[in-house]
N, C-alpha and C positions, 0 to 999 in steps of 0.2 A: 458537776462534777458536775472523778472521778465522777468506776466513779460517775457515772453520769447520770440522769434524770432522765425522765419521761421518755425510758425505752420500751421496748418490748421484754425488756430485763425483768419484770415482774413474772415472767412468767419461766425465768429462771429461777427462781425464789422457792422452788417445790421441794418439800422437806423442811429447810431453813431459809433465812434471809441472811443465809452468810453469803461473801461472795468468795469463793475460792482464787486465789490469785489471779491477776489477769495484768499483763502490762499496757493493753489497750485501755482506751478510755472512751470511744465514741458514745454517742448518745442513745444508743441503743444497747447499752450496759448500766448497770446500777450505778448510782451514786454511792456505794459502799466500797468502794476500791480503794487499795493503797499499792503502792510500789515502790520500788528500791532506786535511786539514783545513788551512785558515787557523788560523795561530799566536796572532795577536793577535785578541781577538773584536772586530769592529766593533760599529755601533749596533742592527744586527740578526742574527738568524740566518745564520750561514755559508754559504755555498753548496756543497754537495759538488760534486766533481770526481772524473773519470775516473782510478784509481788505476792504477798501473804493476803491471807484471810479476813475477814473483817469479824469483830467480837460478837459471839454467839449468843448476845442479850436480846437479840431482836428477835420476837414470835414465831412463829411456825407460820407456814405460807398458807397454813389454811385458813390463815383467821385473817388474812390480807386479798380484796379482792383485787385483779388486773388492772392495773391502772395506765398499762405502757400504749405505744406507739409504735409504726411499723418498723420492722429490721431495715438492716440498711442494705437495699435494695430495691426490687421495682414495687412499685406502691400497689398496696393490696387492694384487694376488690369490695373496701368499704364503702358504703352509701355517697352517693352524694349530698342527701338530704337526710335528715332526720328527724326523728319529732320536733314537735313545735316549740321554741325556745318561751321561756315565761313570758307573760305580757309586762312592756313595758311600766314600770309603778315605782313609787317612792323614792325618786330620783335616780333608776336605773332605766336603762336603755341598754337592748341585747340584740346584738347582731350575730347573725350566722351563715351557713352555706345556703339559706334560704336569699340571702341580701350579695351570692357570689362569694362567700368567702371560704375560705381550706377548710378539708375535712380535719387537720391539723391544727392547732393552736400550740404553740412552744413558747412565745413572746409577743407582748402589746407594748406599745410607746407612741410617743406623740412628740411631732418637732416643734419649734417655736412658730410655726406657721399655722398649728392647729390641725395638719396631717397626721390621722392616725395611720400605722405599719404595724404590722401582725408578720412574724415569722410563722409560716405556714408549713414548715416539714418538708415534704417531699412537693408539696404545691408551691413553694415558693415564696416571694415576698410580695404582699401582699397589703393595698393602699386603699383607705377610706379619705377621701380628700375633705380638706374643711367644710364642713355644713352639706356632707354629701351623706346617702345612708346605704349605698352600695359598694362593694368593694370591686378594684380592680388588682389582679396578679399577676407578677413579673414573674420571669423563669430565665433560663438560660439563654433562650431566644431574643430577650430582651437586655442582652448583658450581664446578667449576674455573674461572678467570676470564681467559683469557689475551689482554684487551683493556680498554683504558681509556676511558672514556666521552670524547664527544667534545661540550662546549656542553650535556655534561646528557644527551646522548642515547647510545644503546647501539649498536653496529651489530644489524642484522638476523638474525635468526638463520642464513640462509643464508650469512652475512658472516662466520659466525664459524669459526675455525681453531683447532685444536687439537694441540699436540704436543709433548710434556713433554719437555725437553731436559737439563737439570738437578736434583738433590735435593741437599739436606743435611739431618742429621738435628736437631733443635732440642730441645727441654725436653720430656719424656715426653709422647708422643703429637702432637708441633709436629713438621713437616718443611716447609722453605723450596722452591719449586717453581719452577724457570725454564722458559721457554719459549721456542719459536722465533716470528716475527713471520711475518706473510704474505710473500710473496715482494714485493720492493721497498719492502721495511717503512721501510730506512732513510733512500731518498732521496725517497718521496711527499711529503714536507712540505714539500720543500725545491726542488718542480719552478719552472719558470718561468711567467710566466703565459700560462694558457690553458685546459688541459680542467681540469675541477674535481678538487681534490687529495682522495684518497678516504681519509675518517677511520679504516675500517674497514682500511685497510691502515697509514698511520702510527701509529694508536693499538694496534695489532695487537702480542700477546706481552709482554714484562716477566715479572713475577714474583707468587709469592701465598705467603701464609703460610698455611699451613693445620692446621687443626687437629681430631682426631680425637675427637669427643665422646662421651658415656659412651652414648648409643643407636645409637652407628654411623655414623651421618652424620657430615658435615664442616663446620666453621664456617672459613669464606676470606674473607680479607681482600687486598686485589690492591696490589700495587705498580706503581704507574703510574711509570714509568723516566723523566722529562722533567724540564725546567726550566720553569715557567710564568713569564709575561712579569715581565722586571726580577727576576727573583730570583737570576741571577747576572748581574754587574758588567757591562756592555757589549753584554748580548744579550736580545733581544726572545723569545718563546715559542722553546722549542726541541726537538725530537723526534729523536733520533739512535739512541738505546739503544732494540733491541726484541727482538734474539735474545741469550738467554740461557747461556752458554757452561757455565760453572761459578759454584757458590754456594759464600762460606766462611760458616761462621757464628764471630764471636769473642764467646764469652760471657763472657771480663771485661769486655768492653766493651757488652753488649748489641748489638754490630754484626753488619750482614751484609755481604759483597764480595761484588758480582754482578761477572763476570767476562763481557762483552757483545761484541758484535757492534763497537763504535765505540769503547769502552774501559771504563773500570771506574769502578762505582757505588757508594755506600755506602749502606744500610738499615738503617732501625730494626728491630729482630729483634722487640721488643715491641707494635710496632706494632698498634694497632686499628683505624685507619680516620681518614678525618677529615684536613683541610687541615695543622693545626699539628705537627710533631715533639715527642714529650712528653718528650726527655732536655733540659733544663732547661742543660747544659753545652755541649751539642750548637748550641741557639738562641741563646746569648750568644754562642759564637764564630766564629758565621757571620753575624751580623746584620751589615749596615750601610747606607750612606746614599745613596738617589738624589739627586744634588743637581743643580739646574737653575739654567744662567746664563743672564744677558742677553746681548745683543751686544758689550757691553764686557767680557765674563767675569766680572761681580759673580754672586755666588750668588746667588739669588732665592727658592730654595724649596729645603729638605731633608725627603725622606720616608723615614722607616726602612723598610727591606727586609727579609727573610729568606731565606737560601739552603734552609735545609731545609724542604723542603714537601712533604705527602705521604707521610713516612716514608722521602724518599729526597734524597739530592744527588749530583750527577752534572755533569760527567765527567771523567776527567783520563787523558792516554796519552803516554810519550813519541814525540816523533815528530821525524822529520829531514827535513832540506830537500831537494829531488829536482833533477833536472839533466835535461834531455834535451826533446823536444819538448811532453811533458806539462805543463811548467813554465813556465805562460806569465809567471807574476808569481815572479819568483825569491826575492824577499823575502817571500811570504805561501805560497808552495805547499810542501805540507808531506808528508812519507808517515807515516801512523800505520799501526796494524794493530789488528785483535781481538786480545781478553785473553782467555790461557786461563792462564796460570799465576799462581797467588796465594799465597801464603802469608803469615801474620800473624807480625811477630815478635814476641820479647816486651817490647820497651817498646811495643808497641799499632801503629809502622808496618806499612807493606805490601808487600812487595815483589810485582811484577806484571811477566810478559813478554807480550808479545806478538809479532807476525809481525814487527816491525820490530826493536825493540829492549825492555830489560828497565831496570827504573828500581825504584826506593826509594821510594815515597810515604811522606811524613815529617808523615802528617798528626798525630800525638801529640809529635812531638821537634822540630817547625819551629821552636820557641824558643830551644833548645836546641842550640848547635853547628852553626846552621845561618843564612843571611841572613835577615834580619827578625825582628822580635819578635811576633810569630804567638802566640796561645794552642796550645794541643793541641784538637784538632776541627777549628784553621782550615782547610779546605778547600782554599779561594782561595791561601792560601798555600802549602799542601805541592803543591795544583798548579802555581804557580809555578815551585817548586822543581825540580819534573821537567820541564817544557816549555819555560820560555824558554831563548831562544841561550847565554845565559852559563850556564847549569847544563848544560854538554854532559858533564862527568862524572858525573853522575846520568844519564846514557842509554847504557846500558853494549851495545856491540856483543858478542857473545859468539863467536858465529863471522861474524870479522870480514868487511867490506868491504873492497873492494881500495884505498878510500879514507876516511880519518875526518874525522870534523867538525873544522873549519869546512868543507870541502870536501865538498860535494853529490856525491853518486855516480851516475854513468850507470845507465841501465838493465843496463847489461853488468859494470858494475863491483860490484852489489849479492850479498849474498850472505843474503838474508833467514832469520832466526835462525828464526821459525815455531815459536816456543816454545809446547809441548802442555802443557805442568804441571810444578810446581815443589814440593819439598819441603825443608822447612825442618830443620836439624840442631840437636842441643843445643848444639854449641859454635859456633853463630851462622853456620858455613857453610849453602850451599844447594844442592841439587840440581836443574838446571834440565833437563826433557826437550825433545827438538823432534820435532815430526812429519815432519825429513826429516836431521835430523845427529847423533841419538844422544843423550849426555850431556854435562853439563859441569856442574863444579864451582865454585862462587864463594865468595869469602869474603866474610865481614861486610860488606865493603864494594865488593864487585862485581868483585875481580880475578878472570879465571881462575886456576883452583889444578890443573885438571886437565880432559883428555875422555876418554869412554869411550865402548864401542860404537860405533865409527867406521866398523865394515866396512858392504858396502854391502847384506848380508844380516840386520843387525840397528840398522840406525839408525834407524828409523821407531817411534818412542816415542810413545804414544799417551796414557798415563797412568802417574804416580808418588805413590807414597804411603810416609813413612817410617812403620817398626814399632816402637811403642812398647815393646813388649817386648823385643827385645834391639837396636834400633838398627840394623837393616837397612831397605833401603831395596827396596820392591818397584815393579816396572816392566811395564807391560804394552804388547805391541806391536800395531799394525794389522794385520800380516799375516805368518804363518809362523813367527815367532819366541816365540808366544803369549806366557808369563808367565814373568820369572826374576826372580831377587833377589838383590842384591848385600849382602855380611855385611859386616860391621865388619875383619875380615882381609882385605879387598880383592878376597874370589873371587865370582864369578858363579854362582850355579846355576838350575836351570830346575824348573819342576814339571809339565813338561808331558805326562812320561811318566803321571802321574794325570789330566791333561785329556783325553788322547787326542784324539778330534776338534774340542773346543773349541781346539787349537792354534791351527787355521787361522782361527780368527776374529777379527775384531777388539777389542781392549780399550778402552773408551772410559773407563772410571771406574776407580780402584781407593779405596775409602776404609776408615779402620780406628776403629770403636767400640773404647771401653774399656781399658784400660791392663796392665799386668803381664801373666800367665799366662792372665787371663781376657779379654785383648782378645782382638777379631774383626776378621779382613779380611774384605772384602767386595769381589769382583770383578763388575765387569759385563763381560757377553762380548756385544758385539752378532752382528746377525743374519751370514748369508752370503749374496751373492746371483750370481745370474748375470749374462750379458752385457748380459739386458734389464731388468737390475735386478729381479727377481725374487726373493723370498728361497726361496734352497735349505736352508737351515739356521737357525731362528729362534735369537735370543738367550736367554740363561740368565744367571744370576746363579750366582755359588761363595761359598760360606763356608766359610772357614778357620781353624780353631780349634787347630790344631797348634801346635807349634813350629819 
């Protein structure tokens, strides 16, 4: 997320941690959103509808200290520096604003060349070069490109909005960067007739491929995450995804997975611009024919179409039917949620976890053991195996609602999962974290095997990562419980004594680079804020090389 994490959204939790329905999913909103979308595409783009609220089981806001970030507007007047970071000790090294880092840390990663990259919110994309101990931050002036052109035109300079929300390292010197869209970006394209729709809003956000050149400047290629007219069967032009929550690089397949506000999208990691995707197998598997028929139903024309355009294919999300006054059409009204959890399986299929349900996206194995005969990479076939009503077994309700499919839940019967992250284990099981409910462990096929961290003080888990050195699992909390680690013998340990004041700051991202004894664990500590949403303690990164 939804839906989104790390926003000033905790300030909106006064009274309860319910999120009253909202069709927007920028990172300035909670990761507790659900939204509706039509299950069966019509001849044009679907019309967004208001979303329902989240389950009422989350404790009152007065029990939860704020852990948010700035709203989607001008940067607040938070301090450039804050209290001193903990001393480097016990295998830890800490870097923050005193080293030139950003005030907010929303993601941290390392490329294969050892460069560390940080998603610094409105301060941009920040870099610690391999072997260095200070940051360099890049902004719009350096070529970052958080928007797509509309009909050949870019937004005016004053309409451009920068907030870096996600990063994942690629080949040496390459990082993939996700952005937050401008407020209202998800629904702007689908406004009813009336005032003009603003392209600077609905084309904002998305992602970039950023490469550090030898002269220290950036080479930037933008991923405009959308579907052009008729690239998806049954749809016209589609603009739904704009805010990227997490990015996962699958080196084996040259693929990127964008976990975004409205669903999951695929990107070509080696994309260098232009309309055509360069991956021949992806193009072949996602070609289709647009058939025109006459009044008698006879085919009069058939035109070749291609789903993979501009380096991306989008989107998919597990959704359920809803019940209540919001569901005017019980056949089409659906609840979906922003994607936060992504884990690539060894077979190339992808786990995804959302605010409502989790699913396995069978993009590589949809011809093996599944309905249909689609070849690997067939996005549409895999989408159907997640979204169609008959595939309810592939919509996993980890923290169950009071009723199960096909019975649509009412608002009171829902317990939204609000998945925050996923970590795949070597035995095929997957740990799933929730912004509200702690941890769950799933089997390879999606059965819940166990729950953990279910207590009121420890169940707000915001980041998760497997440690390849020993198979342990790192987990970060939104507040209070700091950083924990689950070892293979089932014991939980904490690193909070070393973290000192950082323990109270939200942990939005954990990533691991390398393997064996040389692996590096990277932890992104978000900024702390007061009741007026001003930064009281800036973010920082922790670099762990110990055992």
